N, C-alpha and C positions, 0 to 999 in steps of 0.2 A: 731724893735720900731718905730710904727708912730710917725710921725709930733702929729695925735691927742692926743695918750696917753703919750707924752714928755707936749706938750703944758698940759694936762688938772692936770698934776701931779710937775707942776712947785710952783704952791702954788691953796692950797687950800682953798672953800669960806667959811671966818671968818664967815661970815652973816648967814651960815647955823641954822636954827634952833636949840638952845640950846646947841651948838657945842662953848669949853670952851677955853680960850685964852691961857691957857700955854699948848696946847694939841701938841706933836710935831710932828705928819705928817704936822702942820702949818709954819713948818721949812725946810725954803732951803737945798740942799743937799749938802755938802761942797763942792769945786768945786775940782776935780781929787777921790773926792768919789761916794761909790753906794749909794743906796738905806737902803741895808744888805750887810753884807760880815762879812763871820764866815773865824776866820784866825786860823789856826793849830790848834781849839778846841779839849781839851782833856779832859773826864768824866769817871772820875777811879768810881767802887762802891771796899771799901774795907770791905770784909768777912771775916768770921772763917773760909773758905775755902783760901784766897787768894783776890790777887788783880784780880777783872773783872774788866782788859779794855775794856768799853762798847765803847768808841769813842776814837779814839788815831789818832787821826793831819788828822782833816776833815776842808778842805778850801773850799770855792766858795763866787759867789760873787748872788748878785740881785737886776736887776735895776728893774723902775715901768713898768708893759706892758708884762715882762716875765715870763715866765715857770721856772720852774727848775722840772724835774723829778729826785727823788731817789731812784731805783731799787736795789732788791739785796734780798736775803732772810733771817727769820725769823731770829733776834739775832744778824743782821748783823750790827747794831748798827744806825737805819733809825729814828728810834721817838727816841730814846735814843738824837739824836743832836738837834731833835726842841724842845723837853719838856726842853733841854740845855736853847736853847737861851728864850723858854716862860717862864722858869725861873719852873719850875712846878718839880722839881727834888729834892727830900726827903735829907736833905745833916745834917749828914752824912745819908746813909749809903755814897752815892753818894760824891764827891771832885773834884772840875775841880781842874786840874793838868795841866792845862797849854792852852794859845790862847786868845782870844777874839772874841766876835760879837761887832759887832757896827750897829745903824740904826740910820741912817740918822747923823752918825760920834760922836754919843752918844755909851757910852758902856755899854753894857746890863749889864754884869755881873759886873759891879763894883755899880749899880745902888741897891738901898732900896727895902724892899719887898713893904713901900709904894709906888715908884716911878713907879714901875712894875705891882704895879693892875689896876695905871692906864694906862697902857700902854696895857695889855692884855684882850683881845675883843674888843678896840679901836682900836688900832694902828696897829694891829699885832693877826690877829685871828686867830682860829684853829677848823677842822672840827674833830671831830675825830673816830675810824675806827666803834665803834658800837655803832647807834642813842640810843639804845632801853638802855645801862647801863650809857651814857651820858646825857639823858631827867632823870627828875624827871617823876618816876610816879604818884604820887601824887596830881601834881599838874596840872591845866590845860596851854594846848600850849600856848596861847596869855600870857600868866602871864611867860613865859620861857624867850617867842622869846621877851617882851618886859624892860625884865632886866636888857641888857644891855644899854639900852638906859634913863632907870633911875636911873644906877650907875653913866654915864660917860657923856649924857648929862642933866640932869636932868631933864630929861619929869615928866609929870605928869600920877597919870591914867592913866586916859584916854587918853591922849597922845598918851602912852607908845602901849594901845590896838587899835587906830587909827592905826596909823604906823605901827605894828603885823599884821592887817591884809591886808596894802601894799605889806610888805613884803612877805607873803605867795601867796597873787596875783601874784609876780613878779616870786616868783620861781614853778608857776605849779602849785597849790592847789586848787583845785575846793571849789569854795561857799567859800572863806576864814571868808567872813562875818561868820559864821556858826560854822565852823571849828578849829578856837579861842578859843572856848569852849570847844572842847574836850580832854582827857587826849591822850595819848603817844600810849597807849595800840589801842584807837582806827583806829591808821594808820595802813596804810603796811609798809614795811619796805624800800622801794622806796623814799614813802611820809615824813614816818621821820628822812629819807637821808636829803631831803629836807628842813623839819626844820630845821634840824643844820646848811646846807646851808644858810636862810632865816637868822637865828643866827647868827652865821657869819658878816654877813654882813648889819649887820642891824646899825651899828657903821661907816660901810667909810672904814674901817681897807686899811691900803698902803698895806698889805700884809697876804693870806689869804692859812695856814699852810694845808692840806688834809690830814690826817693821812691815807689812807687807803680805802677813801672813797666810795670802792666800794665794797669789801668785801663781799661775802653772799649776795648779790645781784645777779638774772639772769643778761644775756647777754646785753638783751633789757636795761632792770631800769638801767644798767652798763650804756649803751652807752647815756640815757635822763641824767643820771646824770654827765658826762661828757660835752655834750652839754652844760648843764646848765651853769655847772662854767665857758665854756670859753665863752655864754653870757655873763654870770654878770661883767666878766673880761674886756669884749670889753665896755662894758657899764661902766661899775667904773674906769676901767683903774689900777687895783690892780695890784702885783707881788702876783705870784702862786709855793708854793712849794707844789710840787704831789707825796708825797711816795706812793709807788707799791710795789710789790715781783713782779711784771706780766709788764713785757715789753712790750706785747702789750698798755697795758690803757696806757703809759703816750704816743704811738709810733704815734700820729698824734694831740697830743697837747705842749709837751714841746719844748721849746725854747733848753736846753739845758738838757742835762743830766750827773749824776751823780750816776756809777756803785761801790757800799757799798759791802764787805765781812768784814769780823773777825774784825767790828769796824773802817775799816779805808776806805777811798776808792782806788778800783784799777783799774778805768777807769775817764775819764769827758772829755768831747765833747759837740758839738751842738749834736741835733738828727739826721742830719746828719752825722754825721760820727761815732756816734756810733752805727747806724742800716748799712751802708755801708761800714764803713772804721775800724772798730774796730780792737782794735790791744791788748790786753788783753785777754787770755784764757777764763779764769770766762767770761768773752761778748760773747768769744765764744760758751762755753756751753749754756749760754742763748738762744740763737739765735740759738742752734742746740737741744734746745729743742720746737721750733717750731713749732707745726705743717703745714707741707708743704701745700698751696697748687698748689701740683704738677699736671701738664694737665693732664698725659700718665699712669701716676703710682701710686701705694700709695706707702708708705716708714713708717716703723715705727716710733717709735721716739725715740729719742735719751737723756737719761737722766743722768744727775750728781752725778757720782756713787762719792758715802759716804757722807759724814757729816764734816757741820764744825766746826772748831779744839773747843776749849774748850777757852773762852778768861781769863783763872784765865789762861792759862797752853798753851801758842799757841808755837805751833814748831819756830825753832833756825833761818831758812830762812823766806820761802819768806809762808805767812800763807795757803796759796793754792794749796802750792807745794806736798799732800799729795793726791789728789783730779784732780792734772795736767796729762792727758794724754802724754804732752809732756817735763814732768819734769827731770827736768837733776841736775848732781850733786851738781854745782853751788847754785839750785833754793835750796836746801835744806840744806844748810849750811850757806848760803848770805842771807841776804835783800836787795831785791831789791832799784834801787833808783830811783827817780823820774825821768820820759824821759819824755820831752813837748817837739813840735814842734816846727814849726814856728806860725802857726797858736793859741796856747792856748791849745791843744790836749796832752793831758799828759796821764802817764801808769807808774803802779809799775812795772816792769816785765824786767829782766833783756834782754829778747830778744825784747824789744820793740821797736828797732831801725835797729832792722835786718833785714829789708826786702827781702829777702829768705826766712827765717824762717814764716814773717810773711805772704809775697804769697803761702807758702805753703801749712797750716793751717786754716788761714782766711777763714770761710763758707762761701758758695759761696749767692749770692742773686740776684736778676734781673737785677740788671747791671750788671752783672760777665754770668750771665746764662738766658736766658728767655723763658725757659721752668719752671725756679722756682719764685714764686710769693710771694716774699719774699725783705718787706722795711716796713717805715713807713705804707704805705697806707693799708695794706696788713695786718700788723702784729696788728696795730688797732684793725682787727675782729677778731684776733684771740688771746685765754688763753695764754698767751704768755710764763712764764715763771713759770707757775702753775708744770707742769710738774716737772723740773728739781729743786722744791723750796718741790715737797710734798705735794703741792695742797693748800688750805688756811688752813691755822693755828691761 
């Protein structure tokens, strides 16, 4: 994290127009704490068929200016984790079975609905997966962008509209003074996603959660949206949680990456560790599914065989064992313990500390084979794990 970002986040400008004195983002982060701390979070859904363990022991920390990439197949618990953080899970059937979420040292899970309303969209904002279903089709764009400002900052209708024009201009929408009068259906998919980002950034949040913001967009628009988010982060100093099933999307954006499978993290590390030194077979599968930019030959794609397990009836041992080509009997009989190295890189695999096992099966990268153009830089231009996870779902 740069000193510029650190200084920017030490203290927000209390004199900013309309900012509330009790805004949590004005309070300093307690010493020894992080901006956001997710500690062994468990969110289960109680249904007629049984208990769905949608989030089962997720932990991570996030500091100002950092980007966390959360990668996994559909149904792995990525979105439910952040929806729990935002307080958007309907309970029942959802129930928090354990853990805690702390923002600037204060537990979000212990806050009332009214307290969470003051945080959502103001301190922690979210860009949802499908902008067409997230934007209201009967309201003009300017009204929707300015809504958070009127609620959280007390802006007048005129002030909110002026700021909406500034925000649309900031995210690269041409003729913003005219486009604020348009309806969502008059925007392209990429432009609608830019509007969603403008809405999310309207109150200068500490944390921006992006839930598959590039899904259903072509690769050119994907790159533009990612660059826009990076530019906004550099300008505002906010932290980002980027959720995706595509490893390539977070390749050159994330500082650290969490790989999720069957409702739980299976590996966590820095971007370099996940791309160059992965130690979990599921992460290897995601790597092997990336189309290689080989120099002298073409190779077939290598999908991950099988389907994710039911979250109602999980295997007795490792949840990935039925699909793992390297599984042994212990993998089916016993759940793996968490293995963490001295850098904080961790994995839930029985063989995570077996150097010979890892050396024998770890995918080749550009660091181990110069003929393979695989790593954060090249993966960023690829459609990474779509092949492994069955494409965009």
